[in-house]
C-alpha positions as CSV (number, residue, x, y, z in Angstrom):
1,M,-24.2,31.9,14.1
2,K,-22.3,31.8,17.4
3,K,-22.4,34.7,19.9
4,L,-19.2,36.6,20.0
5,K,-17.6,38.0,23.1
6,K,-17.4,41.8,23.4
7,I,-13.9,43.2,22.7
8,P,-12.8,45.1,25.8
9,K,-11.5,48.7,25.8
10,F,-7.8,49.0,26.2
11,K,-5.8,51.7,27.9
12,S,-2.7,51.2,25.8
13,E,-1.4,49.5,22.7
14,K,0.7,47.3,25.0
15,Q,-2.4,46.1,26.9
16,E,-4.2,45.3,23.7
17,R,-1.2,43.4,22.3
18,E,-1.0,41.3,25.5
19,F,-4.7,40.6,25.4
20,W,-4.7,39.4,21.8
21,Q,-1.7,37.2,22.5
22,S,-3.4,35.5,25.3
23,V,-6.9,34.8,24.0
24,D,-8.5,32.8,21.1
25,S,-9.5,35.7,18.8
26,T,-12.2,33.5,17.1
27,K,-14.3,34.0,20.2
28,Y,-14.2,37.8,19.6
29,V,-14.1,38.2,15.8
30,D,-16.0,36.5,13.0
31,Y,-13.4,36.1,10.3
32,K,-15.9,34.9,7.8
33,T,-17.3,38.4,7.4
34,F,-13.9,39.9,6.6
35,Q,-13.5,41.5,3.1
36,H,-10.2,41.6,1.2
37,V,-8.8,45.1,1.0
38,Q,-5.7,46.4,-0.8
39,F,-3.6,49.5,-0.2
40,P,-1.7,49.8,-3.5
41,N,0.0,53.1,-2.7
42,L,1.1,52.2,0.9
43,K,4.8,52.5,1.3
44,L,7.0,51.8,4.2
45,T,8.6,54.8,5.8
46,T,12.3,54.8,5.3
47,K,15.0,56.9,6.9
48,P,18.5,57.2,5.4
49,I,21.4,56.4,7.7
50,T,25.2,56.5,7.4
51,L,27.0,53.3,8.1
52,R,30.7,53.0,7.9
53,L,32.0,49.6,6.8
54,P,35.4,48.4,5.8
55,A,36.0,48.6,2.1
56,G,36.7,44.8,1.9
57,M,33.3,44.1,3.5
58,I,31.5,46.3,1.0
59,D,33.3,44.6,-1.9
60,S,32.3,41.2,-0.5
61,L,28.7,42.4,-0.2
62,K,28.7,43.7,-3.8
63,I,30.0,40.4,-5.1
64,E,27.3,38.4,-3.1
65,A,24.6,40.9,-4.3
66,H,25.7,40.6,-7.9
67,K,25.4,36.8,-7.6
68,M,21.8,37.3,-6.4
69,D,21.2,40.0,-9.1
70,I,20.1,42.6,-6.5
71,P,21.6,45.9,-5.4
72,Y,24.1,45.6,-2.5
73,Q,22.0,48.0,-0.4
74,A,19.0,45.6,-0.7
75,L,21.3,42.7,0.4
76,I,22.4,44.7,3.5
77,K,18.7,45.4,4.3
78,K,17.8,41.8,3.9
79,M,20.7,40.6,6.1
80,I,19.6,43.1,8.8
81,F,16.0,42.1,8.5
82,D,16.9,38.4,8.7
83,G,19.1,39.0,11.7
84,L,16.4,40.8,13.6
85,A,13.8,38.1,12.8
86,K,15.8,35.5,14.7
């Protein structure tokens, strides 16, 4: 078994994120010892918003969502998510 480096203490989440993005984590963590864990009741926190869209745009969204057999609100969330991921 190889000797792992000690994980440093971090002053902030930003500092920790920058550290893990710049190092090879396998020198600090033995991934072979990890165990699979599930959180079946974990739900994302959602917050309702009001968004005003032109009626024609909503109609187009509903048509596209119907073709995909999903609610149009789910299509809007998917489009926003995909746009942010770029």
